[in-house]
N, C-alpha and C positions, 0 to 999 in steps of 0.2 A: 578206328584208332588213328590219331594224328600221326603224322610222319615228319621226321627231321633227317638231315643228312650232315655228315661230318667228313671233310676231306683232309687227310693228314699227308703232308709232304715235308721231308727233312730239309728242303730248301728254305722253309720259313721258320727259322730258328729264333727263339728269344734269347736264350743263353743257358748256361749250366746252372743247376740249382746249387746253392750253398747249403750244406746240411744244417747249418744253423738257422735256416728258415723254419725249422720245426722245434724251436725252443719253447720254453715256458717260463713261468714267473712265480717266485715265492716271495711273499711279503708278510711282514708282521702285521697281519690284518685278520681279525676274527680268529678262526681255528685253523688257519693255513699252516702255521708252524706248530703251535702247541695243541696236542691231540690230533693234529694233521700228520705232518711228517715225523714229529717228535713226541713221544709219550713213554717216558720211563715207567716200567711196571706193566706195560701192555704185554700180553702173552707172546707177541712176536718181536718185542723190542730187542735190539742188539745191545752190546756192552756200552754203547754210546747213548742209548736211550731213544734211538730212531726205530720207528715201526718197520718190521720186516715185510709185513703184508703190503704196506704202501710202497716200499722200495721195489718190490717185485712188479707192482702195477706201473710205477714210474719207468722202470726198465722196459716193460712191454709197450708203454706209450711211445718210447723212442725219442726222447728229448736230448739233443746233443749239447744244449746250453741252457743255463738257468739264471735268470736275472734275480738280483737280491741286493738289499733288503727292502726295497721299495722303488717306486710307489710313493704315495703321500707320506708314508712313515719316514722315509729317508730325510725329508726336509726339516725334521727336528731331531734327527738321530745323532748321538755321539758314539762313534764306532768303538772308542776306548772302553765304553761301558760293557761291551760284549766280549772282551777278552780277559784272559787271566783266571785265577781261581774262582770258581763259581760262587763260592761262599762270600766272596768279597765284591761281587758285582752288584751295583746299585739297582734298586727297583725304581722305575721312573714312570711318570704320566706320559702316555703317548697322546699328544694333542691332536694328531691327524685323525685318529679313529676313536678318540675318547675311551682309551683302554689303559690298563695297567700292564707295563712291560717289565718282566723279571730279568731279562737279558740272559736267561739260561742257555739260549742258543745265540751264538754270535758268529763272527767271521771264521774263526778256526773250525768250529763245528760244522758250519754250512759248507765251506770249501771242501772239507774232507768227505762229508756225506755226498756232495754233488759228484765228486770223482767216483765214489763207490757205486753210484747209480748210472755211471757212464756219461756224465754231463760235465761240461766246462763251466765254471762259475763266471758270471758276468756281474760285476759289482757296481753299484751306484754310490756316488759320494754326495754329501749334503751340501748343496749350494743355496738352500733356503735360509739357514741361520748361521752357516759357516762358510769357509772359503778355501783359498789355495793351501794354506799351511796344513790344516787338518787332512785335506785330500792327499797331499804329497806325503804326509806321514803314513797314511794308510797304504799307499803304494810301496813305501819303504818296508812297512811291516809285512806286507804280503809277498813282495817280489825280490827284495834284496837278500842275498845269501847269508850275510852275517857280518859282524864286526862293527855295527853301528847301533845307536840307541834302540831304535824301533825293531830292526831285524833281530837284535839280541833279546829283546822283549819277547818276540815270537818264539825264539829258541827256548827261552826260559819257560815259556808257557807250554812246552812239550812238542813244538813243531819244528823239527831240525831243519828241514829243507823248505825253500820258498813255495808258496801256493801257486806262483807263476800264473797270475790272473792276467789274461790277455786283453779283455774288452772291459771298458769302464764307461759308465754313464755320468755325464756332467749334470747331476741334478735330475729333477723330475717335474714335469708339467709346470714350470715357472710362469707360463703364460696364464695360468688359471687363478682367478681371485680366491678360490678355496685353498690355494696352496700356502702353507706356512712359509713366509719369505717371498711371496709373490712379487715379481719385478716387471718393469717394462722391458721390452725387447732390447733396448739399448743397455739398460742396467745389467740384464742377464748376460748379454753378449760380451760385454767387457769383462765381467767376472768369469765367465766360462773361458775366455781366451787367456786370462792370467792363470787360472787354475790348470788349464791344459799345459801351459808352459812349465809350471812348477812340477806337475806330475811327469812330464816327459824328461825333465832334468834328472828325475830319479830313475826312470826306466824309459829309454827312448823307443822301445819296441812295442809299447802298448798301443791299442786302438781305442780311440775316444769317440763318444756319441754325444752330440749336443742336443739340447731340447728343441724340437720343433713344436708344431701345434699339437695340442692334446685332443683335438677333434676337428673334423672338417667344418662343423657348424660354429666354431668359435668366430666371433666377430672380427678378431685380429688375423684370421687366416686369409691369405698367405703372407700378409705384410710382416708378421712376426718372423716367419721363416726366412724371408729375404733379408730382414734387418740382422738377424742372428748370423746368417752366413756372410753377410758383407763384413762383419767384424771378425769372424773366426774361421773363415773358409779354410785357410792353410793350417789351422791348428787342430782340426778335427777330421775324422774319417767317415762319420755317418751322421745323418740327421734323424732324430727320433720322431716317430708319428704314433699316435694312439687312435683307436676307434672301437666303440662299443655299439651293438645293435640290439634292438628289442622290438617286439610287436606292440604297436601303438593303436589304440582305439579299435581293437579287434579287427585290424586290417591285415589279415594274414597274407593276402595277395601282394601287398607292398613289402611286407617283411621278407617274403621269399625272394624278393628282388633287390634286397638291400646291397648285394655285392655290386650292383651298378653304381651306387653312390660311392662305395669303396674304390671302384675303378677310377671314377672321377676325381676323388680325393688324391689318389696316388699320381694320376696324370698331372694334376695341378701342382702338386709338391715337386714332382720331378721337373716340370717346366720352370718353376720358380728357381730351383737350384741351378738349372742350366742357364737361366738368365743371369744369375749372380756370377756363374763361372765366366760367361761371356763378358759381362760388365767389368769384372776384375782381372780379365786376361789370365785366368788360372789354367794351369795345365791339366790337373787331375779332374776327374769326374766324381761328384759327390754321390755316395750311395746312402741307403736308408736302412734304419733299424726300426721295424714296425713292432716295437717291444711291449705293447699292450693291445690285445684285441680279443674279443669274444662277444658272445650274447650275454647281456647283463640287464636284468629287469630292475632298473635303478629305483623304481617305486618301492622295492622291498627293503631299501636301506633304512635302518632305524634312525629316528630323528632325535629323540631324547631318551636317555637312560643313564644310570649311574655308572661309576667307574668300575669296570670289571676286568678280570684277567681272562684273555682268550674268549670273549663273548661270541655267541653265535651271531654272525653277521654275513649277509649277502649270500646265504646258502640256497641259491636258486636250484630248483629241481628241473633238470632239462628234459625236454620232450623230443619226440621224433622230429618235429618241426625245427626245433633248435639244432638238432644234429645235421639236418639238411642245410640250414643256413650256415653253420660252421663249415661244412664241406664246401659251400659256395664261396665263402670267404677265403678258404685255402686256394680255390681255383683262381680267385682274383690275385692273390699273392704270387702264385706261380706264373700268372700272365706277366708279372712284373719282376720276375726272378733275375733279370739282368741288372736291376737297380736295388731291389729289396734283397739284401743279403743276410739279414738277421731278422727274425720275428719271434715273438714270445706270446703264446696263448696265456691269457690272464684269467684265472690263476691255475695253479696246479692242483690244490686240494682244498675242499670245503668252500671257501669264499670264492664264488663263481668258478668253482673248480671242476676239472674233468674227472676228478676222483673225489669220492665222499667217504667219510669215516664216522664212526661213533666211538667215543671214549670207552676203552676197555672192550670194545666190540669190533664189528667187521669193517672192512674196507670194500668198496665196490666201484665199478665203472659207471659213470654217467653215460647217457646216450651220445654225447658229443665226443666221448673217448674214442669211439669206434672209427668215425671218418678221419679223425686226427691220426690215430695210430696207423691206420692202413695207408694214409697219404704219406706219413713219415717213412713207412717201410718201402713203398713202391714209387713214391714221387721223387726219385733221385736219378738225375741224368740230364739230358738236353731237352729243355722245354720247347715245344713246337706250338706255333700259333695255327690252329686249324681253321679252315673255312667252314662256317656254320650256316646252314639253311634250316630255318625253324619257323613254325607258327608263332604268332605273337599274341599277347593278351594285355589288357588295359589295367594299370594300377593307378591308385589315387595319388601316390607320392612321386612316382618316377615316370608317369605316362606309359607309353606302350613299350613292353619289354619282351624279349624272346622266351618261349617256354623252355627251351634247352640252353643250358650254359655248360661249357665244356672247355677242357684244355688237354693237351697230349704231352707225353714224355717219351723220349727215345732212350732206352737203356740197353744193356748188353744182351738182354733176352728178346727184345723186340719193341713193341709200343704199349704204353699204358695210357688209357683214356680215363679221366675223371669227369663225370657228367651229372648234371642236376636236371631232373624233370620237375618243373615248377607247377605243372598242372595238378590241382588238388584232387581230381576226380578220375582222370583217365590215364591209361598207360600211353607211352609215347614210343612209336616204332622208330628206332634209330638205325640208319644205315651208315656204316663206317667204311670209307674208301681208303685203302692203303696200297694202291697200285704202284706208288712211287717207291715202295719198300718191298723188294722181292724176298721170297723165302718164308713169309708168314703163312701159317696154315690153320691155326685154331685160336679161338678166344674163350676165355673163362669170365664169368660175370659174378661179381659180389655186390650186394646193395644193402642199404639201410633205408627202411621206409616201406611204403606199400600197404600199410595196415592203419591202425588207429593213430592219427597224427598227434594225439595228446598222450600217447603211452610214454611211460618214464620208468627208469630203473630206480628201485627203492631198496631200503634195508630188508624189507619183507620179500621183495621180488627183484633181486639184483640182476636177473638175466631175462627180464621181460623183453627188452630190445637188444637184439644181437644182430651182427651182420648175417645176411642170408646168402645162400649160394644159388645163383640162377643157372640156366642151361648153358652148357658148353656149345659153342657154335663154330662151324667150319668157315674158313676163309674161302670163298668161291669167286674166281675171276677177279681177285684183288679187292674183294669187298665182303662185308658180313652184315647181318641184320640181327638186332637184338631188341627186346622189349624192355623199356625202362618203366618200372611200376609208377603209379601215381605218387606224387610228393615223395621223391626219393633221391638219395645220393648213390652214385653208382661208380664202381671200379671195374673196368674192362681191360684185361691183360691179353694182348695179342702176341703170340709167340711163334 
């Protein structure tokens, strides 16, 4: 059995986790909204038409913030279509996903549902086809108490108090040629700065997210990010980044190491923001909202189809391999917790979702649900950067990488270690040294993996892949040793 070592010392702190690091994303895409979170007539539906079985799973997933309504969808969206009496709401063509949008769910319904499942709404405004006026009006509708046109419209629509939306996204992926209203960095930055000014005039206490690069492999990265920040550094609080991973060319060894690319992406984006800060003599430090990330097998996207309402789109069935990769991406985000303050797993239900549903049928947890839910539950506290000694292996895409990837958290109960064993065939014997933290006596081990790497949860077998409990281990002489199964994500709690 290969051996690795992890040394944990509270002196090497990264920073406190922001709970919003464990957010998710709801877009009017495929069946994420309709027959996903919302299905009037479903046996579990509440009086508002939202599925109770899905709400229970969302609560279990532990998402404190939910981004809405897009995504590409928002770049052609008129938010006014989704408020007021439902029988008067227009049905529109959604050009982003070539779908028919009924607007049965809109701002009021989503904000109320989000609060019911314990999450803060994070709204995006349309800067693809619209601009400052529509965005400022939406802030007034959501956040002004009353006595004005839009706030009184909200009250007339049955919502007496403000939605009090704190975080707002200034558009979505405007660097992408696929985006409705795609702009150059200069065009977008000037529009974002004007929109930010208008929105803050309505509510000065909101937090604003500007569009950064939609992928590390975009040819405009990181120039786009630098240009945007040079124009609106003082007007925004966060820069948005997006990243999706997939196994390419049956190269699982590289896929399991894709968090190394994510680390590089984050490091480069942070360096770019810090350069703009120095160049502009800015006082504040720019933080990041990593508000779209997941495993996404993009080749599954339909190319040609007719106009449909809530079509089945991007309904990837995730495996154990995907769960391990999602766990490794969470480790990467935690490593950057001092700068990445918000993150959103994309998406929540059905369309590349952690949760799957069938119309009039069941809801179940995908494999990626488990590492996310457990990291959200236990990954809160002070992130520590451990010293890692690990065997290495060769990948086609990223060169030589360590077999072990890990991060540690110090919480009120002790130390939590999240660890990945990238070896596809052999267990990894891990020794964790915690001599610098007195009083620790025992470790418990939970893991996902160690079996069929292609196993998945389905409607017929929704519990095929579950977290497993490993052996409890004593801390002896300030250290403990535990075996990480092959190709596995692991949670070790040392108390």
